[in-house]
Phi, psi and omega in degrees: 000143175266141181285148181297148178293146179294139181306319182297323180295314181297315178299321178296321180294318180291323175299318183291321176297316177297321179294321178296315178299318177297317180297320179293318179298318180298321183290314181297316181295313178301310180301319179297316182293317179296324178294318179296313178300318179294322177294316178297320182294318178299321179295320178293322181292323179293315180299317180298321182294329179280327188277325185306325178298339178301328187255012175286142185286153178287159176220153177234118179250124183293129175265194181287132177255144183213164176299152186300124179291142178087197185288155174290159180126178184293140173268117181281330183199149171237144176214152188228135176284174194307314188268001177063025178268335180229143180229161178237131178244121181264123181242184182292333185243345188203164171249124187251119174263129184220160179280125183286350182287319185222359180084008181296131181285122176269318182208142177233124179242113177288150178289136186298143178070015182070025184292160180234119181278139179238348179202159177216144177219149182282127176253339178201099185296313179295323184266004175078022180277134178225143173247125182257134173263133188257169188275001182241025175080023175240168175229151182224106175283132180225157179223127174277129180238145183229122179252134176263125181241145174241128183209206182292331178276004181091208187276136181224137180253125178251109178284153175208162178241120182254155181238098184301331179249014183094167184281352177275120180300155179267128182281127177246339180225102180301338180280352172080023175293141181291147179268123181262340178206148182207148175217149179206157177213145178252151167217186189289340180264345182162211185211152173232142180229139173241123183239133174260121183271171188297333181264010178094357178290148181243124182243129174258127183237132175242127177245123176265130186249152181225128179260131179290127178297329183270317183263340184075005177283147179255134180224158181284124180268335182176156178224156178204141181225147175206147180276131181278134178273077186224135179236154179247116181068211182274300180237019185282139174252137177291137177239350179228146178216142178223139173236125187290161184298331180273003182056031181266334180213152181238142179242120176246127185228145178258167182297332182287345183104349176292141181217156174233137178248124180252128179255146183283133173234096189068240176260008183248163177237130177237153179295120179266326177197156173239138183202171177251119181275353179222167177294156177301136183084355180262131182268141175275122183248340183210147178213123180214158171274143162286155181307139185101339177070027178257313184266144171263139174248116187247116175266138182236174182281357174262010176086005182269149173234118188252136178257128179236144166209158184288139178226138177290133176263189182296335178273009180065036177241145177282130176223143178293135181234130177285124188252310181205163184231142179236151178210130179237347180196161179273354183271161184299148176283126181253342180200146178225132177231130176269145171296159186279329191228005180224167181272039177249166179203164178240147179227136177252146180243164184296333178273011175092359179283137175235129184234151171255140181220160177222130189282316183299312178284344177069030187245147163266117195270319182198160176204154179217159174222098184253017178179158179270344184282146180287148175261132184262349178211140178232150175210130173271149162290151183302337176269002176062025177254001180219139180230128179244141174224137183254122178249208181275094178075009182220143178246126181252153179226151176221136169274123186252128174245097190216065192285332188227060186284342184287348188263125170209171179299322181291319181293331181274324186233346184261179175278134178236136177273099181273156178304140178070006177264143183286343181199168176301145186204160170266113186223139171246112174208102195267343184211164179201171180281348183259144175285346181265009180294144179267102178299142178237110191243040176286124181275349181298315176302325179286321177294319178297316181296324176299313180291326179294316179299316178296322181299307183290330173294318179288333178295325178280316193281317187305308180300314185294318181292310186288315180294322177296319178299315181299314183292319179298317185281328191252323183256331188289147174294147182301324181295317180289324180299321180294344175265317187289315185298312176296328180292320177294314185296328178296337176301328182296337183279349177294121181298138182296333178294327178294316178301311180302318177297310180295323179295321184280322186263340180244307185292316182301309176297324181297315182291323179297319182280344182226043182292327178293319179298321178299314182294323177294324180295321178298328180274318187293319186297309177300317183295318180297319178294318178296322176294321178296316174299314178299320182289324181298319183290343180256007172285158176299144182304326181292325177292314179292329179291336181289342181262121180304142178302135178092354181258357183305327179304328181298331181288343180281349183299315183292313176301321178296320177294320179295321178292323180295317176298320179296315178304309181294328180289324183271352185299309181295315177298325178292317176298318179296325186279323191243339190232028175065021179087351182209103185297315179301316177299323179294320179298317184286317187280322186266307184268351179072022179264117182293142179234126170244143183295318177263102190228187185292331180294317179297315179298318179300319180289312183295308180294324178295323177298324178285329185274337181308312180303321183296309181295315181302310185298317183285317180296321178294318176300317181295317179292314183293334183279355177299129181306138189293331182293336181289313178290322176297320177297320178294321180291327180293332181275001173104003179286149178280163179303323180290318179296322176297318180298311186286323185260349181237304188289313184289319175298325180291323183270001186299323179299316180294322180296313181302316179300317180300314179299316182288328177289321174296320176298317178299318177299318182291322180295322182270358181298137182243304191294323184294310180292334177290325186261341187253003178231166179282359181053039175259124185278076179253155178249090183207137176278359180306119185290346182264005175248158180269200181198177169230130181259167181299315182290318179296323179296319175299314181297324183282320191255345180298318184296336185257002181275146178278126183303128179087354183282170179298320178299319178298311182291325177291328174297317173298326176295324177295322177294325178290321176299315179298316180300317180292324176304308182293322180295313182293317178297315181293324177291316177298320179297319178296319180294315177296321178298318179297322179290321176293325179296315177296325186291321185253013181288341180280352182282000000 
C-alpha cells in the first residue's frame, strides 16, 4: 500500500495548479483583448485607406506639345472625342481632325460653299454639336462624329462632320452682316439660334423640324428670323451670347460687364433683368456655361472667374445671383472650358496660366504655366482626364488626374449654395437620372439624423429601462425578479428587422390614425399610476398587508390596460372636437408642423423598444450589485427605503447606470434596420418629432449597393462609415472616462 500524500504537498500542488490556471486565463484574456483592439485598428485603417484618396490633390501633367494642326490662324473651337485619341479644331475655313498623340492631321473638312466662319458656339457639349457663325450673315450647325473601326491595323477612329440642318447654311441676316457671336440649341421639334451681328444687332432664328413617319428622316419644315430690340446699358454692344439648353432664357453681355437676360414668353423673348456681371471698371473677357446650362462662368480682365446662376427672389421671379468667385492669376481670362459630366471647369489666362476649378466644392484645384503665350481655346476630354489648349501656333496638352473634385471640408460639413437653390443649404443627394446633376455630399443631415433618431429612442427607453431596473433590483420580490429580468432580456433577441418591419407597416399607420389617442395615453398613464399609488397608500393596512411586498406592480396591469382603452376610446372624439377630425392635418394646416407617417415618433418607440433590454439589464445588475451592508446600514440608522435608494444605492450604482445609458446610446446610434424601414429616409435637418430623418447607417445600407466602386460616392459612403465609427468611439471613450471618475468618487462607500 502506498501511503496518502501529505496535506501540505496536496495544498502546494493545488496552489501551483491554480497559479497555472490564473496565468493561462491571464494570457487568454490579454490575447483576446489585444485581438479585439487589433481588429478595431484594422477596421479603422481599412476605412482610412478608402477615404484618404478623397482628399488627394488634383494634378496636371504636361503632355506632348506640337505645332497647331491645320492652317494658321485663330482657333474658334476645340473638341475632343470620348477616348481623347482624336480632337477637332474649328478654324475660319475648315474643321481639322488630328491625332492627339503627335498632332498628325487625320481628316480635313472644308466648310461647304467656301464659307468663312467668324464665331463658334456650343449647341450640344456632350454630343459634339457646334454652331458656326459666318461672315455673310448665315449660321451653320455642325456635329463632329467618330466611328470606331477594327481591322488588321487594330482599332481605328474615323472622324466625320455631320450637318444636322443640311450643308446649306441658315440665313439669319439678309443684309449679310457678319456674325460675331452665336449660340444655339436643338430639341425634338426644332432648333433656336441667337446671333450677335458685327454692328451689335441681335437676331433670333427658329428652325422647325419635321420627322417622316415612314422613313424616320428629319427635314426642315420652316425657318424664321427676327431681330430683337434689345440694348445693353446706354451705348453698349453685346459681344457674348448664351442660350440655355431648355431655350428658356438668353444672356447677352457687353465687354464692360453690362448684361441683359431675356426670358421666353411663348415664342418671344423679353428682357427680364439688366445687371452687371463684373465690378465697375472690370472688363468681361470670357463667358461660358457650366455643364447643365444653369450657371454662367464669367471671366474678367483681372483674372477672376465669377459663377452666376438664377435664384428665385421674394416675388417668385428668377434673377441671376453671384454665388462664388475663383482666381488663378491676375492676368485676363482668355478661355473657359467646362467638364462634360461634372461641375468643374478649366480657365486659361493671358500669361499662359491654366487652372482647374470646381464650383460645388468652391476650390481651385490645380494650375500650371507651361508657356507664356495666351491660350485662345480650351477643351476637356469627355472623361475629364485630358485637357487641350490652343495658343499662337502651338497646341498644348495636359494629363489630368482629378478623381474627386466635389469633396472639400465645406462641401461635406458647411453650407453650400447649389444650383437652383434659393440659398446655401446642407443637402445630401448623391445621384440623379441626369449626367449634368450636381452631387450633394453634405454629411451634416446624416449626422443630425443619426443623433435625432438616437435622441428620441433614448427619450423613450431611458425612463422605462432605468426606473424598471431600479424597481426590479431594489423593490421587487426575488421570485418575481427571477421571472421579470429574463423576460426583459429575451426582448433583446428579437431581430431588429422584425421591429423595423412592424414599425413601418403596422405602427406608423396606427399612430397616424390614432395620434390624439397616443398623446392622451402619454398623459393618462403617468397620472393614472400616480393616482393608483396614492389610492394604494390610503387603503386599510389589512388590505395592503394581504399583498406580498414587491408584488404591487402586478396590480398595476389592470389600471394601465383600462387607461389605454380609455385613451383610444376618447381619441376620435377629441380629434373631432378640437382638431377638425384629423390631428395630423390640423398640425400641418394650422400650426405649419409637417407630418410624415413614418416619423421620429415611430422610430423612437420602435428603437426604444430595442434599446430597453440593453439599458435595463446593465442598470439592473449595477443596482442589484450594490453591497447589501450599505443599504442595511442606512436602514439601520433610520433612513427610509427611498432615502437609502437616493442617497446610498443610486450613487454607488451610478457608474454602472451611466455605462448602461451610454451603451444603449451607442446601440441606438448604430442601429440600421429600424430607421431604414420606419422612416422616410429623407435627409432633413429638423427636430420635429413628426418628421423623419436619414441616419449614417441607413444611408450606407441604402446607397452602397448602387455606388460605383472607387467613385466619389463610394468613398464618401466609406467616409460616413468612418464618421459613425468615430461617433461610437468618442461616445464610448467619454462614457468610460466618466464611469471611472464616478467609480473612484463612490468607491469609498
